[in-house]
FIGUKOL-415120 format. One record per atom (N, C-alpha, C): x, z, y; residue number from 1; residue in three letters; atom name. Coordinates in steps of 0.2 Angstrom, whole numbers, plus 5000, padded with zeros to 4 digits. Atoms other than C-alpha are relative to their C-alpha. Last residue first. Layout:
   px   pz   py  nr rest atom
    X    Z    Y NUM  ALA   CA
...
END
This chain:
   px   pz   py  nr rest atom
 5008 5007 4997 253  UNK    N
 5028 4918 4951 253  UNK   CA
 4996 5003 4997 253  UNK    C
 5006 4999 5003 252  UNK    N
 5043 4933 4953 252  UNK   CA
 4995 4993 5001 252  UNK    C
 5000 5000 5008 251  UNK    N
 5059 4929 4957 251  UNK   CA
 4995 5000 4998 251  UNK    C
 4998 5005 5000 250  UNK    N
 5055 4928 4978 250  UNK   CA
 5000 4997 4991 250  UNK    C
 4993 5000 4999 249  UNK    N
 5045 4944 4978 249  UNK   CA
 5001 4990 4997 249  UNK    C
 4997 5006 5003 248  UNK    N
 5028 4946 4983 248  UNK   CA
 5008 5001 5000 248  UNK    C
 4993 5002 4998 247  UNK    N
 5019 4962 4983 247  UNK   CA
 5002 4995 4999 247  UNK    C
 4995 5006 5005 246  UNK    N
 5000 4964 4982 246  UNK   CA
 5007 5000 5004 246  UNK    C
 5003 5004 5004 245  UNK    N
 4986 4977 4985 245  UNK   CA
 5004 4995 4997 245  UNK    C
 4994 5005 5001 244  UNK    N
 4993 4992 4994 244  UNK   CA
 4998 4996 4995 244  UNK    C
 4998 5002 5008 243  UNK    N
 4974 5001 4994 243  UNK   CA
 5009 4995 5002 243  UNK    C
 4995 5005 4999 242  UNK    N
 4967 5009 5010 242  UNK   CA
 5004 5000 4993 242  UNK    C
 5003 5006 5000 241  UNK    N
 4950 5017 5010 241  UNK   CA
 5004 4996 4997 241  UNK    C
 5002 5001 5005 240  UNK    N
 4955 5035 5006 240  UNK   CA
 4997 4993 4998 240  UNK    C
 4995 5002 5006 239  UNK    N
 4967 5035 5018 239  UNK   CA
 4997 4999 4995 239  UNK    C
 4997 4995 5007 238  UNK    N
 4955 5038 5032 238  UNK   CA
 5004 4997 4997 238  UNK    C
 5005 5001 5003 237  UNK    N
 4956 5026 5049 237  UNK   CA
 5000 5005 4992 237  UNK    C
 4997 5003 5006 236  UNK    N
 4969 5029 5062 236  UNK   CA
 4994 5001 4994 236  UNK    C
 4998 4994 5006 235  UNK    N
 4959 5033 5077 235  UNK   CA
 5003 4997 4995 235  UNK    C
 5005 4996 5001 234  UNK    N
 4959 5015 5089 234  UNK   CA
 5003 5007 4995 234  UNK    C
 5007 5002 5009 233  UNK    N
 4971 5010 5097 233  UNK   CA
 4998 5004 5000 233  UNK    C
 5004 5006 4998 232  UNK    N
 4976 5012 5117 232  UNK   CA
 4996 5000 4993 232  UNK    C
 5006 4996 4996 231  UNK    N
 4986 5030 5114 231  UNK   CA
 4994 4995 5001 231  UNK    C
 5005 4998 5007 230  UNK    N
 4997 5019 5101 230  UNK   CA
 4995 5004 5004 230  UNK    C
 5002 4993 5001 229  UNK    N
 5004 5010 5116 229  UNK   CA
 4996 5002 4995 229  UNK    C
 4995 4996 5005 228  UNK    N
 5013 4995 5115 228  UNK   CA
 4999 5006 4999 228  UNK    C
 4998 4995 4998 227  UNK    N
 5002 4988 5128 227  UNK   CA
 5005 5005 4997 227  UNK    C
 4995 5001 4995 226  UNK    N
 5002 4970 5123 226  UNK   CA
 5001 5005 5004 226  UNK    C
 4993 5001 5003 225  UNK    N
 4995 4975 5106 225  UNK   CA
 5004 4999 5005 225  UNK    C
 4997 4994 5004 224  UNK    N
 4980 4986 5114 224  UNK   CA
 5006 4996 4998 224  UNK    C
 4998 4995 4993 223  UNK    N
 4976 4971 5128 223  UNK   CA
 5004 5007 4995 223  UNK    C
 4993 5004 4997 222  UNK    N
 4975 4958 5113 222  UNK   CA
 5003 5004 5005 222  UNK    C
 4995 5000 5003 221  UNK    N
 4963 4969 5104 221  UNK   CA
 5006 4997 5004 221  UNK    C
 4996 4995 5000 220  UNK    N
 4952 4971 5118 220  UNK   CA
 5006 5001 4998 220  UNK    C
 4993 5003 4995 219  UNK    N
 4946 4952 5116 219  UNK   CA
 5005 5007 5002 219  UNK    C
 4994 5003 5002 218  UNK    N
 4935 4959 5103 218  UNK   CA
 5006 4998 5003 218  UNK    C
 5003 5007 5000 217  UNK    N
 4925 4970 5114 217  UNK   CA
 5006 4998 4996 217  UNK    C
 4993 5003 4998 216  UNK    N
 4928 4989 5111 216  UNK   CA
 4998 4993 4999 216  UNK    C
 4995 4996 4993 215  UNK    N
 4915 5003 5109 215  UNK   CA
 5007 4996 5001 215  UNK    C
 5000 5003 4993 214  UNK    N
 4905 4990 5100 214  UNK   CA
 5001 5006 5005 214  UNK    C
 5005 4995 4997 213  UNK    N
 4904 4999 5083 213  UNK   CA
 4996 4997 5007 213  UNK    C
 5008 4999 5005 212  UNK    N
 4911 4985 5075 212  UNK   CA
 4997 5005 5001 212  UNK    C
 5004 5007 4997 211  UNK    N
 4925 4985 5089 211  UNK   CA
 4994 4999 4998 211  UNK    C
 5002 4999 4994 210  UNK    N
 4929 5003 5085 210  UNK   CA
 4997 4994 5003 210  UNK    C
 5007 4994 5002 209  UNK    N
 4931 5000 5067 209  UNK   CA
 4995 5000 5007 209  UNK    C
 5003 5005 5003 208  UNK    N
 4945 4985 5071 208  UNK   CA
 4992 5005 5001 208  UNK    C
 5003 5004 4994 207  UNK    N
 4953 4999 5080 207  UNK   CA
 4995 4996 5000 207  UNK    C
 5005 4995 4994 206  UNK    N
 4952 5011 5066 206  UNK   CA
 4999 4997 5006 206  UNK    C
 5006 5000 5001 205  UNK    N
 4958 4996 5054 205  UNK   CA
 4996 5005 5005 205  UNK    C
 5003 5005 4999 204  UNK    N
 4973 4994 5063 204  UNK   CA
 4993 4998 4999 204  UNK    C
 5001 4998 4993 203  UNK    N
 4978 5012 5065 203  UNK   CA
 4996 4993 5001 203  UNK    C
 5005 4995 4999 202  UNK    N
 4976 5012 5045 202  UNK   CA
 4998 5001 5009 202  UNK    C
 5007 5003 5002 201  UNK    N
 4985 4995 5043 201  UNK   CA
 4995 5006 5003 201  UNK    C
 5001 5005 4996 200  UNK    N
 5000 5004 5054 200  UNK   CA
 4992 4996 4997 200  UNK    C
 5007 5000 4997 199  UNK    N
 5002 5019 5048 199  UNK   CA
 4998 4995 5003 199  UNK    C
 5003 4994 5004 198  UNK    N
 5021 5017 5045 198  UNK   CA
 4994 5001 5004 198  UNK    C
 4998 4996 4996 197  UNK    N
 5026 4998 5053 197  UNK   CA
 4996 5008 4996 197  UNK    C
 5005 4997 4995 196  UNK    N
 5022 4984 5041 196  UNK   CA
 5004 5008 5001 196  UNK    C
 4997 4993 4999 195  UNK    N
 5034 4971 5033 195  UNK   CA
 4994 5003 5004 195  UNK    C
 4995 4999 5002 194  UNK    N
 5032 4952 5030 194  UNK   CA
 5001 5009 4999 194  UNK    C
 4993 5000 4995 193  UNK    N
 5015 4953 5033 193  UNK   CA
 5004 5001 4996 193  UNK    C
 4993 5001 5003 192  UNK    N
 4998 4951 5024 192  UNK   CA
 5004 5000 5006 192  UNK    C
 4996 5003 4996 191  UNK    N
 4980 4959 5029 191  UNK   CA
 5007 5000 4998 191  UNK    C
 4992 5001 5003 190  UNK    N
 4965 4961 5020 190  UNK   CA
 5004 4998 5006 190  UNK    C
 4997 5002 4995 189  UNK    N
 4946 4971 5025 189  UNK   CA
 5009 4997 4998 189  UNK    C
 4993 5002 5002 188  UNK    N
 4934 4971 5014 188  UNK   CA
 5004 4998 5007 188  UNK    C
 4996 5004 4997 187  UNK    N
 4915 4976 5018 187  UNK   CA
 5008 5000 4998 187  UNK    C
 4992 4999 5002 186  UNK    N
 4902 4984 5007 186  UNK   CA
 5004 4995 5004 186  UNK    C
 4998 4993 4996 185  UNK    N
 4884 4987 5013 185  UNK   CA
 5006 5002 4998 185  UNK    C
 5003 4998 4993 184  UNK    N
 4877 4970 5012 184  UNK   CA
 5001 5008 5002 184  UNK    C
 5009 5001 5002 183  UNK    N
 4888 4965 4997 183  UNK   CA
 4999 5003 5006 183  UNK    C
 5000 4999 5007 182  UNK    N
 4906 4960 4997 182  UNK   CA
 4993 5001 4998 182  UNK    C
 5005 4998 5001 181  UNK    N
 4907 4954 5016 181  UNK   CA
 5000 5000 4992 181  UNK    C
 5005 5005 5005 180  UNK    N
 4925 4948 5019 180  UNK   CA
 4995 5007 4999 180  UNK    C
 5008 4998 5004 179  UNK    N
 4935 4953 5034 179  UNK   CA
 4996 4996 4995 179  UNK    C
 5006 5001 4999 178  UNK    N
 4951 4946 5040 178  UNK   CA
 4996 5004 4997 178  UNK    C
 5005 4994 4999 177  UNK    N
 4970 4947 5043 177  UNK   CA
 4993 4998 5000 177  UNK    C
 5006 5000 5001 176  UNK    N
 4983 4935 5037 176  UNK   CA
 4998 5006 5001 176  UNK    C
 5000 5005 5002 175  UNK    N
 5002 4931 5041 175  UNK   CA
 4991 4999 4998 175  UNK    C
 5006 4999 5002 174  UNK    N
 5007 4946 5052 174  UNK   CA
 4997 4993 4998 174  UNK    C
 5003 5006 5001 173  UNK    N
 5025 4945 5055 173  UNK   CA
 4995 5000 4996 173  UNK    C
 5003 5002 5007 172  UNK    N
 5032 4961 5060 172  UNK   CA
 4997 4991 5000 172  UNK    C
 5002 5006 5000 171  UNK    N
 5044 4968 5075 171  UNK   CA
 4996 4998 4992 171  UNK    C
 5007 5001 4999 170  UNK    N
 5043 4985 5078 170  UNK   CA
 4998 4993 4998 170  UNK    C
 5004 5007 4995 169  UNK    N
 5061 4987 5076 169  UNK   CA
 4993 5000 4996 169  UNK    C
 4996 5002 4996 168  UNK    N
 5072 5003 5070 168  UNK   CA
 4998 4994 5004 168  UNK    C
 4998 5005 5002 167  UNK    N
 5057 5012 5063 167  UNK   CA
 5007 4996 5005 167  UNK    C
 4993 5001 5001 166  UNK    N
 5057 5030 5068 166  UNK   CA
 5002 4993 4996 166  UNK    C
 5001 5003 5006 165  UNK    N
 5037 5033 5065 165  UNK   CA
 5008 4998 4997 165  UNK    C
 4994 4998 5004 164  UNK    N
 5039 5046 5078 164  UNK   CA
 5001 4997 4993 164  UNK    C
 4996 4997 4995 163  UNK    N
 5021 5041 5084 163  UNK   CA
 5006 5004 4996 163  UNK    C
 5002 4994 4999 162  UNK    N
 5012 5031 5070 162  UNK   CA
 5007 5004 5005 162  UNK    C
 4995 4996 5004 161  UNK    N
 5014 5013 5073 161  UNK   CA
 5000 5007 5003 161  UNK    C
 5001 4998 5005 160  UNK    N
 4999 5002 5079 160  UNK   CA
 5004 5006 4993 160  UNK    C
 5005 4996 5000 159  UNK    N
 5004 5001 5096 159  UNK   CA
 4996 5002 4995 159  UNK    C
 4999 4993 4998 158  UNK    N
 5022 4997 5093 158  UNK   CA
 4992 5004 5000 158  UNK    C
 5006 4998 5003 157  UNK    N
 5016 4980 5083 157  UNK   CA
 5000 5008 5002 157  UNK    C
 5001 4991 5000 156  UNK    N
 5028 4968 5092 156  UNK   CA
 4994 5003 4998 156  UNK    C
 4997 4996 4993 155  UNK    N
 5029 4951 5087 155  UNK   CA
 4999 5006 4998 155  UNK    C
 4994 4998 5001 154  UNK    N
 5025 4936 5074 154  UNK   CA
 5002 5003 5005 154  UNK    C
 4994 5002 4997 153  UNK    N
 5007 4932 5074 153  UNK   CA
 5006 5004 5000 153  UNK    C
 4997 5005 5003 152  UNK    N
 4989 4935 5066 152  UNK   CA
 5006 4996 5002 152  UNK    C
 4994 4998 5003 151  UNK    N
 4983 4950 5074 151  UNK   CA
 5005 4997 4996 151  UNK    C
 4994 4999 4995 150  UNK    N
 4971 4940 5087 150  UNK   CA
 5007 5004 4996 150  UNK    C
 4996 5006 5000 149  UNK    N
 4961 4934 5072 149  UNK   CA
 5007 5003 5004 149  UNK    C
 4994 5000 5007 148  UNK    N
 4957 4952 5066 148  UNK   CA
 5003 4996 5003 148  UNK    C
 4995 4995 4999 147  UNK    N
 4948 4954 5082 147  UNK   CA
 5006 4999 4998 147  UNK    C
 4997 5003 4994 146  UNK    N
 4936 4939 5079 146  UNK   CA
 5007 5003 5004 146  UNK    C
 4997 5006 5000 145  UNK    N
 4933 4946 5063 145  UNK   CA
 5004 4996 5005 145  UNK    C
 4996 4998 5003 144  UNK    N
 4927 4961 5069 144  UNK   CA
 5006 4996 4998 144  UNK    C
 4996 4997 4994 143  UNK    N
 4916 4954 5082 143  UNK   CA
 5007 5003 4996 143  UNK    C
 4997 5005 4995 142  UNK    N
 4909 4944 5069 142  UNK   CA
 5004 5003 5003 142  UNK    C
 4994 5003 5004 141  UNK    N
 4906 4960 5057 141  UNK   CA
 5003 4994 5002 141  UNK    C
 5001 5007 4998 140  UNK    N
 4897 4969 5070 140  UNK   CA
 5006 4996 4997 140  UNK    C
 4994 5003 4997 139  UNK    N
 4896 4986 5061 139  UNK   CA
 4999 4993 5001 139  UNK    C
 5000 5007 5002 138  UNK    N
 4881 4998 5058 138  UNK   CA
 5006 4996 5003 138  UNK    C
 5004 5003 4994 137  UNK    N
 4884 5016 5060 137  UNK   CA
 5001 4993 4997 137  UNK    C
 5005 4999 4997 136  UNK    N
 4889 5029 5048 136  UNK   CA
 4994 4997 5005 136  UNK    C
 4998 5001 4993 135  UNK    N
 4908 5022 5040 135  UNK   CA
 4988 5000 5001 135  UNK    C
 5007 5003 4997 134  UNK    N
 4909 5026 5023 134  UNK   CA
 4999 5002 5009 134  UNK    C
 4999 4996 4992 133  UNK    N
 4929 5025 5020 133  UNK   CA
 4991 4998 5000 133  UNK    C
 5003 5003 4993 132  UNK    N
 4931 5019 5002 132  UNK   CA
 4997 5004 5004 132  UNK    C
 4996 5007 5001 131  UNK    N
 4940 5024 4986 131  UNK   CA
 4997 4996 5004 131  UNK    C
 4992 5000 5000 130  UNK    N
 4938 5044 4989 130  UNK   CA
 5002 4994 4997 130  UNK    C
 4997 4993 4997 129  UNK    N
 4918 5043 4985 129  UNK   CA
 5007 5000 4999 129  UNK    C
 4995 5003 4994 128  UNK    N
 4912 5024 4981 128  UNK   CA
 5006 5007 5002 128  UNK    C
 4994 5002 5004 127  UNK    N
 4904 5029 4965 127  UNK   CA
 5006 4996 5005 127  UNK    C
 4994 4996 5004 126  UNK    N
 4894 5041 4975 126  UNK   CA
 5006 4997 4996 126  UNK    C
 4998 5002 5005 125  UNK    N
 4887 5028 4987 125  UNK   CA
 5004 5005 4995 125  UNK    C
 4997 4994 5004 124  UNK    N
 4879 5033 5004 124  UNK   CA
 4998 4995 4992 124  UNK    C
 5006 4994 5004 123  UNK    N
 4878 5017 5014 123  UNK   CA
 5002 5004 4993 123  UNK    C
 5007 4998 4993 122  UNK    N
 4888 5008 5027 122  UNK   CA
 4996 5004 4996 122  UNK    C
 5007 5002 5003 121  UNK    N
 4904 5004 5014 121  UNK   CA
 4996 5004 5005 121  UNK    C
 5005 4997 4996 120  UNK    N
 4922 5001 5019 120  UNK   CA
 4993 4999 4998 120  UNK    C
 5007 4999 5002 119  UNK    N
 4938 4996 5009 119  UNK   CA
 4994 5003 5004 119  UNK    C
 5003 4993 4996 118  UNK    N
 4955 4993 5016 118  UNK   CA
 4992 4999 4999 118  UNK    C
 5009 5001 5000 117  UNK    N
 4965 4979 5007 117  UNK   CA
 4997 5007 5002 117  UNK    C
 5002 4995 5002 116  UNK    N
 4985 4978 5009 116  UNK   CA
 4993 4999 5003 116  UNK    C
 5005 5001 4996 115  UNK    N
 4999 4964 5008 115  UNK   CA
 4993 5007 4999 115  UNK    C
 5005 4995 5002 114  UNK    N
 5016 4963 5006 114  UNK   CA
 4993 4999 5003 114  UNK    C
 5007 4998 4996 113  UNK    N
 5026 4949 5008 113  UNK   CA
 4999 5006 4997 113  UNK    C
 5001 5005 4995 112  UNK    N
 5045 4943 5004 112  UNK   CA
 4994 5001 5004 112  UNK    C
 5007 5001 4999 111  UNK    N
 5049 4959 4994 111  UNK   CA
 5001 4995 5006 111  UNK    C
 5001 5006 5001 110  UNK    N
 5068 4959 4990 110  UNK   CA
 4994 4997 5000 110  UNK    C
 4997 5008 4995 109  UNK    N
 5072 4974 5002 109  UNK   CA
 4999 4994 4996 109  UNK    C
 5001 5000 4995 108  UNK    N
 5060 4987 4992 108  UNK   CA
 5001 4993 5005 108  UNK    C
 5008 4999 4999 107  UNK    N
 5060 4983 4974 107  UNK   CA
 4998 5000 5009 107  UNK    C
 5002 4995 4995 106  UNK    N
 5078 4975 4974 106  UNK   CA
 4991 5001 5001 106  UNK    C
 5006 5000 4997 105  UNK    N
 5086 4962 4965 105  UNK   CA
 4998 5009 5001 105  UNK    C
 5001 4999 4992 104  UNK    N
 5103 4963 4966 104  UNK   CA
 4993 5001 5002 104  UNK    C
 4994 4993 4997 103  UNK    N
 5108 4967 4947 103  UNK   CA
 4999 5001 5007 103  UNK    C
 4993 5000 4999 102  UNK    N
 5094 4953 4942 102  UNK   CA
 5004 5007 5003 102  UNK    C
 4999 5004 4994 101  UNK    N
 5078 4958 4933 101  UNK   CA
 5007 5001 5002 101  UNK    C
 4993 5001 4998 100  UNK    N
 5073 4967 4917 100  UNK   CA
 5001 4993 5005 100  UNK    C
 4997 5006 5001  99  UNK    N
 5054 4969 4914  99  UNK   CA
 5008 5001 5004  99  UNK    C
 4995 4998 4998  98  UNK    N
 5040 4984 4913  98  UNK   CA
 5007 4994 4997  98  UNK    C
 4995 5005 5004  97  UNK    N
 5023 4980 4913  97  UNK   CA
 5009 5003 5002  97  UNK    C
 4999 5007 5003  96  UNK    N
 5008 4986 4919  96  UNK   CA
 5003 4997 4996  96  UNK    C
 4994 5004 4999  95  UNK    N
 5011 5005 4922  95  UNK   CA
 4997 4993 4994  95  UNK    C
 4999 5006 5005  94  UNK    N
 4995 5015 4926  94  UNK   CA
 5006 4995 5000  94  UNK    C
 4993 5004 4999  93  UNK    N
 4995 5032 4936  93  UNK   CA
 4999 4995 4993  93  UNK    C
 5000 5002 4994  92  UNK    N
 4978 5042 4938  92  UNK   CA
 5006 4996 5002  92  UNK    C
 5006 5005 5000  91  UNK    N
 4975 5045 4920  91  UNK   CA
 5000 4997 5007  91  UNK    C
 5007 4997 4998  90  UNK    N
 4992 5056 4920  90  UNK   CA
 4994 4994 4999  90  UNK    C
 5002 4999 4993  89  UNK    N
 5007 5048 4912  89  UNK   CA
 4994 5002 5001  89  UNK    C
 4997 4994 4996  88  UNK    N
 5015 5051 4896  88  UNK   CA
 4997 5001 5006  88  UNK    C
 5004 4993 5003  87  UNK    N
 5003 5040 4886  87  UNK   CA
 5002 5005 5003  87  UNK    C
 5007 4997 4999  86  UNK    N
 5007 5026 4898  86  UNK   CA
 4996 5005 4997  86  UNK    C
 4998 4996 4993  85  UNK    N
 5026 5028 4896  85  UNK   CA
 4993 5001 5004  85  UNK    C
 4999 4994 5001  84  UNK    N
 5023 5024 4878  84  UNK   CA
 5000 5005 5004  84  UNK    C
 5006 4999 5003  83  UNK    N
 5013 5007 4881  83  UNK   CA
 5001 5009 4998  83  UNK    C
 5005 5000 4995  82  UNK    N
 5027 5002 4892  82  UNK   CA
 4995 5004 4998  82  UNK    C
 4997 4994 4997  81  UNK    N
 5042 5007 4879  81  UNK   CA
 4994 5002 5007  81  UNK    C
 5001 4992 5002  80  UNK    N
 5032 4998 4867  80  UNK   CA
 5002 5005 5005  80  UNK    C
 5006 5001 5001  79  UNK    N
 5031 4981 4878  79  UNK   CA
 4998 5008 4996  79  UNK    C
 5001 4996 4995  78  UNK    N
 5051 4985 4883  78  UNK   CA
 4989 5000 5000  78  UNK    C
 5000 5006 4994  77  UNK    N
 5055 4983 4869  77  UNK   CA
 4997 5003 5003  77  UNK    C
 4997 5005 5002  76  UNK    N
 5060 4995 4852  76  UNK   CA
 5001 4993 5005  76  UNK    C
 5006 5004 5000  75  UNK    N
 5054 5013 4858  75  UNK   CA
 5005 4991 4999  75  UNK    C
 5005 4998 4996  74  UNK    N
 5063 5029 4856  74  UNK   CA
 4995 4993 5001  74  UNK    C
 5006 4997 5002  73  UNK    N
 5072 5024 4842  73  UNK   CA
 4993 5001 5003  73  UNK    C
 4997 4997 5005  72  UNK    N
 5084 5012 4850  72  UNK   CA
 4993 5002 4998  72  UNK    C
 5006 4998 5001  71  UNK    N
 5084 4998 4866  71  UNK   CA
 5002 5006 4993  71  UNK    C
 5000 4998 5008  70  UNK    N
 5100 5000 4873  70  UNK   CA
 4994 4999 4998  70  UNK    C
 4999 5009 5002  69  UNK    N
 5103 4990 4892  69  UNK   CA
 4999 5002 4991  69  UNK    C
 4995 4999 5002  68  UNK    N
 5106 5009 4901  68  UNK   CA
 5002 4992 4995  68  UNK    C
 5001 4997 5007  67  UNK    N
 5094 5007 4912  67  UNK   CA
 5006 4998 4996  67  UNK    C
 4995 5001 5006  66  UNK    N
 5092 5008 4931  66  UNK   CA
 5002 5001 4992  66  UNK    C
 4995 4994 5001  65  UNK    N
 5077 5010 4941  65  UNK   CA
 5006 4995 4995  65  UNK    C
 4994 5001 5005  64  UNK    N
 5065 4999 4950  64  UNK   CA
 5004 5006 4998  64  UNK    C
 4994 4994 4999  63  UNK    N
 5048 5001 4958  63  UNK   CA
 5006 4996 4995  63  UNK    C
 4994 5003 5005  62  UNK    N
 5033 4987 4961  62  UNK   CA
 5005 5007 5001  62  UNK    C
 4993 4997 4998  61  UNK    N
 5015 4992 4967  61  UNK   CA
 5006 5000 4995  61  UNK    C
 4996 5002 5002  60  UNK    N
 4997 4984 4963  60  UNK   CA
 5009 5003 5004  60  UNK    C
 5002 5005 5007  59  UNK    N
 4982 4991 4964  59  UNK   CA
 5006 4998 4999  59  UNK    C
 4995 5007 5001  58  UNK    N
 4990 5005 4975  58  UNK   CA
 4996 4996 4995  58  UNK    C
 4998 5001 5006  57  UNK    N
 4981 5021 4984  57  UNK   CA
 5005 4993 4999  57  UNK    C
 4999 5008 4999  56  UNK    N
 4983 5030 5000  56  UNK   CA
 4999 4998 4991  56  UNK    C
 5005 5002 4999  55  UNK    N
 4980 5048 4999  55  UNK   CA
 4997 4995 4998  55  UNK    C
 5006 4994 5005  54  UNK    N
 4993 5055 5006  54  UNK   CA
 4994 4996 4999  54  UNK    C
 5001 4994 4996  53  UNK    N
 5004 5040 5014  53  UNK   CA
 4995 5003 4995  53  UNK    C
 5008 4999 5001  52  UNK    N
 5010 5026 5003  52  UNK   CA
 5000 5005 5004  52  UNK    C
 5004 4992 4999  51  UNK    N
 5029 5023 5007  51  UNK   CA
 4993 4996 4999  51  UNK    C
 5002 4997 4993  50  UNK    N
 5039 5007 5001  50  UNK   CA
 4996 5005 5000  50  UNK    C
 5001 5004 4995  49  UNK    N
 5043 4996 4986  49  UNK   CA
 4999 5000 5006  49  UNK    C
 5008 5003 4999  48  UNK    N
 5048 5011 4976  48  UNK   CA
 5002 4995 5005  48  UNK    C
 5001 5002 4992  47  UNK    N
 5065 5016 4969  47  UNK   CA
 4993 4996 5001  47  UNK    C
 5003 5005 4999  46  UNK    N
 5066 5026 4953  46  UNK   CA
 4999 4999 5008  46  UNK    C
 5002 4999 4993  45  UNK    N
 5079 5039 4948  45  UNK   CA
 4996 4993 5001  45  UNK    C
 5000 5007 4996  44  UNK    N
 5082 5041 4931  44  UNK   CA
 4996 5001 5006  44  UNK    C
 5003 5001 4994  43  UNK    N
 5088 5057 4921  43  UNK   CA
 5000 4994 5003  43  UNK    C
 4997 4998 4995  42  UNK    N
 5090 5054 4903  42  UNK   CA
 4999 5001 5007  42  UNK    C
 4995 4996 5002  41  UNK    N
 5082 5051 4887  41  UNK   CA
 5004 5002 5004  41  UNK    C
 4993 5004 5002  40  UNK    N
 5074 5035 4891  40  UNK   CA
 5003 5005 4998  40  UNK    C
 4999 5004 5006  39  UNK    N
 5056 5042 4889  39  UNK   CA
 5006 4996 4998  39  UNK    C
 5001 4997 5006  38  UNK    N
 5058 5060 4898  38  UNK   CA
 4999 4994 4993  38  UNK    C
 4993 4997 5002  37  UNK    N
 5067 5051 4912  37  UNK   CA
 4999 5002 4993  37  UNK    C
 4997 5004 5003  36  UNK    N
 5051 5040 4914  36  UNK   CA
 5007 5002 4998  36  UNK    C
 5003 5005 5006  35  UNK    N
 5039 5052 4914  35  UNK   CA
 5004 4997 4995  35  UNK    C
 5000 4992 5004  34  UNK    N
 5049 5065 4927  34  UNK   CA
 4998 4996 4992  34  UNK    C
 4993 4999 5001  33  UNK    N
 5052 5048 4938  33  UNK   CA
 5001 5006 4994  33  UNK    C
 4998 5007 5004  32  UNK    N
 5034 5042 4937  32  UNK   CA
 5007 5004 4998  32  UNK    C
 5003 4998 5009  31  UNK    N
 5028 5062 4940  31  UNK   CA
 5002 4992 4997  31  UNK    C
 4996 4995 5005  30  UNK    N
 5041 5062 4956  30  UNK   CA
 4996 4999 4992  30  UNK    C
 4994 5000 5001  29  UNK    N
 5036 5047 4963  29  UNK   CA
 5003 5003 4995  29  UNK    C
 4999 5006 5006  28  UNK    N
 5020 5047 4962  28  UNK   CA
 5005 5000 4998  28  UNK    C
 4999 5006 4996  27  UNK    N
 5020 5064 4974  27  UNK   CA
 5001 4995 4994  27  UNK    C
 5000 5004 5006  26  UNK    N
 5016 5083 4970  26  UNK   CA
 5000 4994 5003  26  UNK    C
 5006 5003 5001  25  UNK    N
 5020 5094 4986  25  UNK   CA
 5001 4994 4994  25  UNK    C
 5005 4995 5001  24  UNK    N
 5032 5106 4991  24  UNK   CA
 4994 4996 4997  24  UNK    C
 4996 4995 5002  23  UNK    N
 5050 5095 4993  23  UNK   CA
 4995 5007 4997  23  UNK    C
 5001 4997 4993  22  UNK    N
 5041 5078 4995  22  UNK   CA
 5005 5007 4998  22  UNK    C
 4997 4993 5002  21  UNK    N
 5046 5063 4984  21  UNK   CA
 4998 5005 5005  21  UNK    C
 4991 4998 4999  20  UNK    N
 5039 5046 4991  20  UNK   CA
 4999 5008 4998  20  UNK    C
 4996 5004 5004  19  UNK    N
 5022 5037 4985  19  UNK   CA
 5007 5006 5000  19  UNK    C
 4995 5007 5000  18  UNK    N
 5010 5048 4994  18  UNK   CA
 5005 4999 4995  18  UNK    C
 5001 5000 4994  17  UNK    N
 5003 5065 4994  17  UNK   CA
 5005 4995 5002  17  UNK    C
 4994 4999 4999  16  UNK    N
 4995 5065 4977  16  UNK   CA
 5001 4999 5007  16  UNK    C
 4995 4993 5002  15  UNK    N
 4980 5070 4971  15  UNK   CA
 5006 5000 5002  15  UNK    C
 5003 4992 4997  14  UNK    N
 4969 5056 4979  14  UNK   CA
 5003 5006 4999  14  UNK    C
 4995 4996 4998  13  UNK    N
 4982 5040 4975  13  UNK   CA
 4997 5008 5003  13  UNK    C
 5005 4999 4996  12  UNK    N
 4973 5031 4961  12  UNK   CA
 5004 5005 5006  12  UNK    C
 5000 4993 4999  11  UNK    N
 4990 5022 4955  11  UNK   CA
 4992 5001 5005  11  UNK    C
 5007 4997 4996  10  UNK    N
 4993 5006 4950  10  UNK   CA
 5000 5006 4999  10  UNK    C
 5005 4996 5003   9  UNK    N
 5010 4999 4941   9  UNK   CA
 4994 5002 5006   9  UNK    C
 5006 5001 4997   8  UNK    N
 5022 4986 4940   8  UNK   CA
 4997 5003 5000   8  UNK    C
 5007 4999 5001   7  UNK    N
 5039 4991 4935   7  UNK   CA
 4995 4999 5003   7  UNK    C
 5004 4995 4995   6  UNK    N
 5057 4985 4938   6  UNK   CA
 4994 5002 4995   6  UNK    C
 5004 5003 5003   5  UNK    N
 5073 4984 4928   5  UNK   CA
 4994 5001 5005   5  UNK    C
 5005 4999 4996   4  UNK    N
 5090 4984 4932   4  UNK   CA
 4994 4997 4997   4  UNK    C
 5005 5008 4998   3  UNK    N
 5102 4983 4918   3  UNK   CA
 4995 5004 5005   3  UNK    C
 5008 4998 4999   2  UNK    N
 5117 4996 4917   2  UNK   CA
 4997 4994 5001   2  UNK    C
 5004 5004 4995   1  UNK    N
 5133 4993 4909   1  UNK   CA
 4994 5000 5000   1  UNK    C
END
């Protein structure tokens, strides 16, 4: 009898072609599966809570796998197993914890809410290279927040879906969207929803940055949404500023 286990992890995505396995490129899923298989002594498939694109990071990500349910000489409990797994993983992937869940608990389908964070900086900062997007123009903070408020609703978000995304529905329930100024040169955008379409957050941020630069008015966001036309939205913001920052499950406090 197998037992389902969850992993909570984080990763710096610069070196990877996203979470999902690729035929000819390295991915986070591939590396995690290989190291976990070595730890458990058998081939182990890991199911993630969702995709992230090439170069996108995750400060909180969940995945699940099936386990035989027997501790032994390899490790005596999950605290020790987690410690050993981290020793096998590269420095840009870290597992916070491993824990047992119910047989029907699913990393992707059981999630009740997801949140993304996007970081922007306007001054040159070598310590943010690859982990935040530099914008070379001044940004109208209030206009971007006014436009972000128009994103909070339950409806169709076709205008922010990557062409050929293939989702059966574009219906999303966006529950929060807003900008916070962290320092004079650093801004953070946070957005949460029950689900996200492929490339949706980067397309939204790209549109908000156009508004912040004065190339679109805040009210134009409503027109973009109503159009359901990806061509009306802004260019997708770079991957390096995007982080999957939170995934909620009903069975986790």
